[in-house]
N, C-alpha and C positions, 0 to 999 in steps of 0.2 A: 459594433460599426463595423463594417464589410468593406474593406477597400481590395481593388487590382494593384498587384505591380506589376511592368512589363519586364522580360528579361531575366527573370527569377527561375523557371522553370529550369534551364539546364543545370544551375544550381543546384536543385532540387535534384534532377536525374544525378547528378554526380554524388551529392551524400549520399542517394538510397543505393547505387548501385557500389560503395564497399561494405555494404552489413549483409550480410547471409540470413537471406530471409529462408526460412524454412516451409513448403508448401506442400510437402506431403508425407500423410501418417504413418510414423514408425514408433519401433519402440524408444524409448529416452538412452534405455544405456544396452551397449553393447555386452559379450558375454564377459568381458572381464571388469564390469563394472563403470568404465566409462563412458562419457556422451557419446555417443554415435553420431552428431554432428553439432557442434556451436551454434547458435543463431538466432533470430527471433522468427516470432509469428506472430499473426494475429488473431488467431485460433488456439486454444488448446489443442492439437493435432498430434505431439507426442503421446505416450503410452506410459504412466508413469506404474511401475509396481517396486514397493518397498521390498521385497523378495530376492528381486534380481543386483541389488546392492550388494557390492564385495567388501567394503570396507566395514571397521569396526564399528557396531552396531550403537554404541554409545556417541557416537559422533553425528548418526541420523537426527534431522530436526525437519519437522512437520509442525505446519500451521496455519490456521483459518482467523483470520481479522479482518471486520468488517467498521466500517464508518459511517453513521448518518448524521448529515448535517446539513445546515441552512444559516441565515445571517446571525441566529440568535445564539444557539445551540448547539450540540453535539453529542451523541452519544459513541462510545467505541468498544466493541467487544472482542475478545480474542479467545481463544481455546487452541493451546501448544502442545506438543510433544516433543520437549528437545530429548527425550531419552534415559539421558541422567536426571534430568526433572521435568516436571510439567508443569502449567499456568494458566490459571483461568484468570480472566481480568474483566475490570468492567470500567469503564470513565466517564464521568460525564461533565460537561466544558459549557461553561456559561460566557458568552463572549460579550453580552450586554454588562456585566456584572465582574466581567474578569477572572475567572475563578474556576478552579476547575477540583476535581475529586476524583482517584481512583485509589480502588482496590482490587488486589489479585492472591490468589489462594496457591500456592506450591503445591506442589506431591514429587517424591525422591523415587527414582528409578522407574520411570512409566514404561519407558520401552519399547515402545509402541501400542500401550494397553489402548489407551486413547480411539484407537481402530479410528483414525481419519481417514477420511476416504482416499483414493487414487486417481477421482476428479474432481474439480469443481463443478460439473454439471451434473450430478447426482451424487447418492448417498450423503445419510444426514449425521451430525456429530451432537452428541450430548452428553454432557457432565453434571453429575449431580452430587451435593454435599452437603451436610446439616446446616453450613450459611448458603448454601446459594445455589442454585441449577442457573444453566443457561444449555438452550440449544438455539442450534442451525437447520432448518428442513425446506425441503421442494415441496410445494402442494400447489397446483394448479398452474404449473407455468411463473409459481412465483417462488421467491426467498425468504423466509418466514424466521426470524428471530426474536424469539422469547428469551427474557433473562430476570433472576430474582436474585438479591443478595440482601441479609441481611446486615442491619447495624450500617449500613452505607457511612449516612453522612450525621452528625449529631445522635446517632445510636437510633435514626429510623432507617430504612428499608428502600432499596431502588427497587420497580417492579415495571417492566413494560415490555411491549409487542410492538416489531417496527417488521411491514411487510416491505416486500426490494421486488418491483416491477421494474417493468421498461427495459429491459437488460439489451445494450446497443448489438451491433451485428458483428461488431471488431471490439477487441482488445488487446492490451500489450501480454506476448509471452516471451518468455527468455530464458533460456538453457546456455549456461554458464558455465566454464572448468574455474576451479582454484589451480592452483600450481603445486597440484600434489595429485597422486594415483587415486581413482576412485572416488573424488570430493566433486562436488558440480552444486549449484543450484538453478531451480524449476520454480519457473514464478509466473503468475497471473496476476494481473491487475486490473479486475473491470471497473471500469469509471461511469457515472451518469446515471447510476441507474437511479429510477424516481423511488423514495422512501416518504411510506407513509404509516401514521399509528399513534401511540402515546405511549410516553415513560412518566411514572412519577417518583419525583426524588422530592423529601423532606413533607409529605402530603400534598406536594404541588405538582398538579399534572402540565406536561409539556408537549404539547401537540404538533407533530413532523406534517405538515401541511404537502400533500404531493406535489403542486402547484409550484413551490419555492423548498422543496428537501430532495439531497441527493445522497447516494451512495457510492461506498466502492469496497471493493473485494481486494485483500491481497493474501491471495492461496499463495503458499509457500511451501517445498518440497525440497530436501537435497543435505547432502553430507558436507558439514562447513569446516575446514581450518579452527585453531583454537582462538586466532587474534581475528580481530574484522574491526574496521572502521568504515560504518557507510554514510553517505546520506541519500537523504530522501524525498520528497517533494510530489504533492496533488494536490488537484482540486476537481470540483464537481460543480455545473451550474448550468446558465444561459446566458446566450450573450444575443441580444436582439430577439429574444423568444426563441432561438434554436439551443439544442443542447450540448455545450461545451466543456471540455474540460483539458484534464493534461495528467502525466508521470514522467517524471523526472526524476535520476538518481547514477550514483556509482559507489564502486567500492564492493561489488557484489560479484567477487572473481573477476577472471580476468572478459573482458569485455572486448577484445581486438577483434571478435567475430561480431560484436553487435552489442549495443548500446541499449539501456530500457526505456530509452527517452521516445516519448510519441503524444501527440496530441489526438483528440477527439471531436468531432467535429459530426455531427447531425448520426451519430452511431457508425461513423469511418473513422480508421486511424490512419495516421501522417506520422508517418517516420522521423523522427530526429537523427541528428549524429550527437557530437557529443554538449553537455551543460556545465556550466560552474556554478558550482554553488560561492556568491559571495559574504560571507559573516564578519559583519564586522567588529576589530579586535581593537583592546584598551593598548595605552601605553607598553604593559610588561606583555604581547601578544596572549590575551585571555580574550577566546570570544566574547561579546556582548550581545547573546541572543535575542534581548527585547529591543536595540536598536536595528535604525531600517536594514534587511539585506536588499543586495541585486545577482537578478542571475542571468546570465550571457551563455550564450551559443555560437562554437564555431562556425556554424553552416550560416550563423546571422536570424535565424528562427525560431530564435524564442529569446526573448530581452523584457523582463520583467522588475522591477521594483517590488518590494515586499513590506509590507507595514504591519510587525506583530501586533499582537493583542494580548496572548499571555503564553507562556512556557512552560509545558508539562512534562517537567524535569523529575527524573529518577535516578538514584545512583545505588546499587546491590553490589556487596560486595562480601564472597561466603569462600575461605578460604583459597582456592584457585579460581574462583566462579568471580566474575565482574561485569557490570553493566552499567556503561553510564551514556542514559538518555536524554536529549534534550528534544524534544517534538513541539515545535514552536506555531501554534495558528495565528493567523492571520489574513489581510487582505494584500493581491496579486493586482497589478496597474503594469499594464506594458502593449506588447503585441507579441503575435502568434503568425506563425504564415503555413499555411496549410500546403500540398505539395502542387497544388496546379497555381500557386504564386500569392491567393488570395489571401490578405491580410486579416487577422481578426482582430479588433482592438479592443483589450481587457480591461476593466473597470470595476477596482474595488472588490473582484473574486474572492468567495472566502475557500481557505485551502489551509493547507499547513507546508512547515519544510521541517525537516528535523537529521542529527549530527547525531552518531550511534557510535559507542564505541563497546567493543564487547570481547573480551578472554573466555570463553566459554567452550 
């Protein structure tokens, strides 16, 4: 449901003015390996070159993450090269029955051997071992995700092919520095792609109907500091038959030049200011991830309630490496305001919100 609100246009312009938009193509890094200009863009116009990085090569982190989702189930696929270790991961999530299964395979000291592409718009990546195979390719203007993993659930495999199409004209792109020389985060999130395909889990077919299934790409490249805590939320779907989604988050470096908070409506991006994740706490101050969350924004343009369905939680600890992740899937209800002041009323939109603490 859409509504118009008078008097919001001046507020929207004020928020946009304080964030630095990148509008001209240029190399991502200068001769010293630092960002040429921090900020955000609506297309992938900075040129990433791994060879231009001057920091310790073991700090380089590159990943492609896809999530295909509808109201009933989802599949998440990851190929990551974090230099000191690689990661191939497949997740299947069943919202109707509130369960999920994730299997990941790690490799030691990959250091760029996975050959993740320097652009999200071209270049394919594929990994294959005895236990699994995952590939992301571009074919005839579409993105094709093929995957298989043995003994995924109850000793039975998962196999699938998902084709993504109708990529929107605009997306979220951000380039932010960390408070350390030569360290940066360069990221693109493409929301609201159409997903079509079949996934077989434990002998049962799950069909992604393109009329009601959507996908997001999280394409990340950068040099990260050792200790990080981040928050990320995303949803893609339709409101009154029009593609709508959002990307929200913080903790990805110094965001004083720009946040990565953005709405997507009918292929166009609408920039937000700061969004806060309000995760409920128990009397001892510990997060209760499966209780209702709220989201608020300092510009008044993103106000949401979030009803969790399941928590895809994982905790990994190995010598000096530790990762504590809570990716909570559920439904968003609230309002979002576009750049022209139009209010989008959101009801039970499937998506996720997460908190991740990494020593990596």
